N, C-alpha and C positions, 0 to 999 in steps of 0.2 A: 655419204661415203659408203662404199661396200664394205662388208665385214671381212676381216682377215681370214685367209684360207690356210688352215693347218692340215697337213697330210702326215699321217702316222703310218709307218710300214711295220707290220708285225703285231700279233695279238697275244704275245707272251706277257711276262710281268712288266717289261718296259713299256710296250705299246699300250696295254690295258690301263696301267696306272697313270700314264701320261694323259690318256683320254679322260679318265675320271677326274684328274686334277684340274682339267680345263672345263669342267662341267658348267661353271657359272661365268666363264669368260665370254666376251663378245666376239666369238669366232665361229666359223663353220669348219667342223672337223671331218675329214675323210680318213677312215681307218681301212687300210688295204692289207689283207693277210691271205696266205696260201691255204689256210684251213678255216673252218667255220667255228672253231672252238678256241677257248683259252686253256692251254695245257698246263697243269700243275706238274711239271717235269720231275720234281724230286720224288714223286710217288709212282713213277712208271714201273719200277721194279716190282711193286705190289700188284700191278695189272699183269705183268709177265708171269707171276707165280700164283695167280688165282685168288689173291686176297680181295682185290677191288675190281670193279668193272670200269671200263674206260669212261663211261658217263659220269662216274663219281669224281674223276679228276680232270675232266675236260668238258665243262659246261659250255653251252653255245654262247659265243661272244655277243650275239644279238640280244640274248636273254639278259645278260649281265648289264648291257647298256640300254635296255629298252626304254627306260625312263629319262634318258639323257637326250633331249631333243636336238642338240646341236651336233650330234654324231651320225654319220652315215657309214655303215659297215659294208665293205665290198670284198667279195671273194675273188682273188686273182693272184697271179705270180708276177712280181716285179722283175722285169728284165733289164731295165736301164733307168738311170736318173740323169737328166740333162741339167747340170748345175747352172749353166749360163742362162738358159731360158726358164729355169725353175719349173721343170715339168717331170713328173714321174710317169714312166711308160710301163704298162702292165698288161697282162692278158689272162683270159680264161680259155684254156685250150687254144683255139686259133682265132679267138675274138679279141682284137687288140684295142687298147684304150690309152688315152693320155690324160693325166690329171694335173692341172697347174697348182702351185702352192706359193704362199708367202713365207710360211715357216714350215720346215720339214723335220720330223723326228724319225730317225732310222733305227729301228729296234728289231732287225730281222733275225737276231739270234745267231746260233752256231750249230754246226753239225759235228758228227763224229770224225775225229782225225785218226787215220791209219798210218800216219807218218810216211807218206809216199807209197804205201802198199795198199792201194784202194781195192785190189782184188781180194783182200782179206774179208771184205764186207759180205761176199757171197757165202762164206762159211762161218763167219762170226759177226752177226748183226750187232749194231750198236744199241744205245738206249736213249734216243733223242726224240722219238715220235711214237704216237699210238700204234702206227703200223709196225714199228720195231718191236714194241711190247707184245703185240698180238702174235707176231711171228715167233718171238721167243717163247711165248706161252705154248704155242703149238709144238715147237721143237722139244721143249722140256717134257711135256706130257707124252708126246709121240715116242720119245726115247724109252720111257717106261713101258708103253704099250707094245712096242716092237720087241723089247727085251723079254716080255712075257711069253712070246711064242717062238722065238728063235732057239735053235738047238745048237748053234755054234757058240761055244764058250768064249772064244776070243771076241766074237762079235758082241756077245752079251756084255763083256767087260767094257768094250768100247762104248756101247750104248749107255751103260750106267756110270760113265765117267763124264763129269761136267766141269768145264774149265772156264773161269772168269779171268779176263785179262784186265788189269788195272785195280790197284788197291786203294783208290780214293773212296769217298763216301758211297758212290753208286756201286762200285765193285764189292766193297765190304758188305753192303746191305743185300746185294744180289746173291753173293755166296752164302750168306747166313740164311736167306730165305729158301734157297734150293736145298740146303742141308736140313732145315726144319721140315720142308715139304716131304723129303725122302724119309726122314726119321719119324715124323709124327703123323702127318696127314695121310700118307699112302701106306702106312705100316702094315695094315692087315687086309689090303684090298687086292692083292695078287696071290696066285697059287704056285706059279712056277719060279718066281723070283722073290727075293727079300729086298724091298726098296731101301731098307736101312743100311745095306751093304754098298749103296751107291757111293762113289768117290767124288768129292768136290775139291777142286784145286783152284787156289787164288794166286795169280802171278803178277809180279810188278818188277820193273827195272830199278826201282828205288831201294834204299836200304832199310826202309821201315814201312809199315802199314799206316795209312792216313798221314802222309807227310805234313800237311798244313796244321795238324793238331799238335805237333811236337812229339819228341821222343817218348815221353812218359805215357801219354794216352795211346800212342802208336803201339808201344810194347804191351800195354794192357789189352788193347783190342786184339792183337795177335794171339795172346794167350787164351782169350775167350773163344776166338775162332778155332784154335787148335783143340780146345776142350770140347767144342761142338762136334769136331770131326772134320774140319776143313784143313786141308793141307796147304800151308802158306809157303810160296817160293818167292824169295826176294832176291834182288840183284840178278834178275833173270830177264833177258830180252827175247821177245818172240821174233824169230827170224823168218818163219814160214808158217802158213796156215793152209790146210787143204780139207777135203771132205771128211777124212778119217782121223784127223788130229792136227797137231802143231809141233813145231820144232823150237826149242828154247836154247839160247846160249847163256851159260852160267858165268858167274864172276871169274872163275878160274879158266874161262875160255873153252870149257868142255861143252859138248852139244848133247842135249837130251831130247828124245822123242816121246811125246805123250799122245797115246791113242785115245781119242775122244770124239764122239759124234756131235755132241752139243757144246758149242763154244759161245761165249758172250764177250763182246768187246766193250770195255768201259774205261779205256785209256785215251786221254787226250781229246781236245776239242779244236775245231777249225772254224773260224769266223765265216759268216755268209760271204758268198761271192760278190755281193754288192759292195763289200769293203774294198775290193780291188777296183771296182768302177769309180768309187768315190775318191780313192787315193790317186788314180790316174788323172782325174780332172782337177783335184785340189792341191796336189803335191804333198798330201799327208803321207806319213810313213806307215808301213805295215810291219807288225812284228812277226815272229816265226809262226804264230798261230793264225795268221791272216787277219788279225784284229787291227782296227784303225787307231793309231796314236792320236788322240784328240787334244784340243787346247784345254787349258785349265777350267774353262766354262763348258766343256763337252762339245764344242763346235769344231767345224773343219777350218783349217787355215784359209783365210780369205773369204770364207762363207759363214758369217755369223748367224745366218738364217737356217743353217743345217746342223742339227744335233745328232750325234751318234751315241747310243747308249746300250746298256746291257752287255751280252756276250760278244757283240760286234766290236765294242770299244775296249781299248787298253787304257786304263787309268791306274797309275801307280798306287799300290796299296789296296785296290778294290778287288776282292776275290770274285770268281765266277759263280756267284750264288744269287738267289732270288732277291735278297735284301739289297744287293748292290744295284740291280736293275731298277728296283722300286725307288730307291733314293735318287738315282740319276733321273728317272722319269719325273719325279716331283720337282727336282731342281730345274729341269728343262721347262716344265710348265710354269714354274715361278718366274723364270727369266722371260718367257713369252708374255706373261701377264704384266710384268714390269714394263716391257716395251709398249704394250697397249695403253697403259696408264701414264706413260712418259715419266716414270719414276726411275730411280737408280736401280740397276740390276743387282742381283745378289753377288757376293764375292765369289772367289774361286770355289769350285765344288769340293766339299770335304765329306769323306765317307765316315759314317759312325758305325763302328763294328759292334754288332749285337751278338756276336758269337757264332760258333759253328757246332753242328750236331750231326750225329750219325747213329743209326740203330745197328746192332749186331745180330740180335735175335730177340725172341719174346722176353720181356722184362730186363733186357740188357742193351745199354746204349752208352755213348760217350758224348760229352759236351764240353766245349771250351768257350767260356764267357769271360773275356778279359783275362785276368790272372787266375780266375777260378776254374777248376777242373771238376767235372761231375762224371761219375760212372755208375753203372748198375741200374737198378730200378728207378732211382730218382731222376737220372738223366733220361731214362726211357719215358717216364711220364711227362717230363718237360718237352721232349721231342714230340710226343703225341699232341700235347696242348698247342704248341706253336704251329705245327703243321695243320692242325684242324682250324686254327685261327686264320691261316692264309688261304685256305681253300675258298674259291669264289662261289657264292650262292648258299643260301640257308638250306635248301633241299640237299645239296651235295654234302654239306657238313653233317646233316642228320644221318643220311644213308651211309656215309663213310664211318661215322661213329658206330652205327649198328653193325656194319660189316666187321669192323675191328673187334667189337665186343664178342660177336659170334665166333670169329676166328680164334681169338685169344682164349675164350672159354672152352671151346670144343676141339680146337686144332683142325677143324674142318675148313674147307675153302669152297665157297659157293660159285666162284667165277672160274670154272674149269672148262667152259664151252669153247671149242675151236671149230672153225669151218673147214670144209673139204679143201678149199683153196689154200688155207693156211697150213694144213697138214701136208699138202703136196710140196709147198715151199718154192722159193725162187730158184733153187738149184735144179729141181726136177723140171720146172717150167722151161728153164734154159735148155735142158737136154731134149725135151720133147718138142719144143718149138712153139711159136706164138699161137698156133692154131688151137692149142689146148686151152688157152685163157678164155676164149669165147665160150667153149663148152662148159668150163667150170662155172661161168657166170649164170648158166642156165641149168646147172645141176646135172649135166650129162656125164656119161662115162669118160674118165680121163685116160683110159688106156691109149697108148700111142696108135695113131693111124698113119697110113702111108703118106698122106699129105703133110704130116707134121715133121717128117724127116728133114734134118738139117743138111744142106749141101756139104759135101766133103771138100 
């Protein structure tokens, strides 16, 4: 008999750990992902603020799985899944392929949600990919560079105002790092401006910072942020975002305008579009975040051979964190191995909550582990240890540890390189036209030319 064919979509925590859990199973695994790397998403904000390089948090998937002979890794974007014929349809640019499966694990993750205002993305990039982090790095450092030579005081204030939308762990960590960057790293590097006067604003529609952590830790986090110099605006809904700033509606229905060149969007997630495809064919429900409501064993209704895990799946009581995807991946693999050996499958999936953590600044973090709450330097060291533990690859752990040590000891940041293309940014490219992109790739002048003009 031929070996069972297992197809895994996605190389994040769900996809990677599912593949590794099937290492000794009598199956042929095909892992299809739209990137060549396994991204440690919780540390993207440190790439954006110059602490870590992208290679330290995104090792090559092939390198991680190089000793696992039953896995083939393919680079491609999945466009469709035919549940009836058990075929995954994917492409690399205009090169189309079909891969059949006996068991399918869909772990395609989630993107940033702008709650129906997708045009906000042009002015406020999210924090879901390496591309996002590198673009934000360029925007942050570019703001200081332009402020150094501008003579317009109003423009300078706008350049030195940084707004982070979303007060969850990513937003809190991002706001804290921008504040530290301005206060410590860049302190004596400019002559016309004082980086320490930069304004950092954290906005959220909720009534507290870090809602999943509870009121006590949320209040403590808010106080630490304010002590650092971060302005916290709660019960505030962002209603409009443009190139020069954003508009906020407050709890009392008053409207406030914040002038800011650099904005970061860290509010809300939206499940992969593959969720819609799966729901239409299986009759599964989708929640408001476009996540698939799966069965108690993480499968689709009527399709026990299809598992949906990670940020794509909605499972009651499972937060959208790495640990949730990892546990779901191991459960799906255990179920597949039970089927291969014709033994009883595991019972309904149960999530074991190992706690939640978030850093605020150097030597300051918060952690919620069951009924226990940790704050300050103890929580910070716990955060460092656990995040280092989950980074894939020995080399990446060593280089990350060294980068952290140098940053925390000297306040310097070695990963401040940005490319010409990143400095120009997506907004400028849209204005100048597609002809600019080709010249950027070859290092040519990006000044607009007549052929770049957009039709009126």
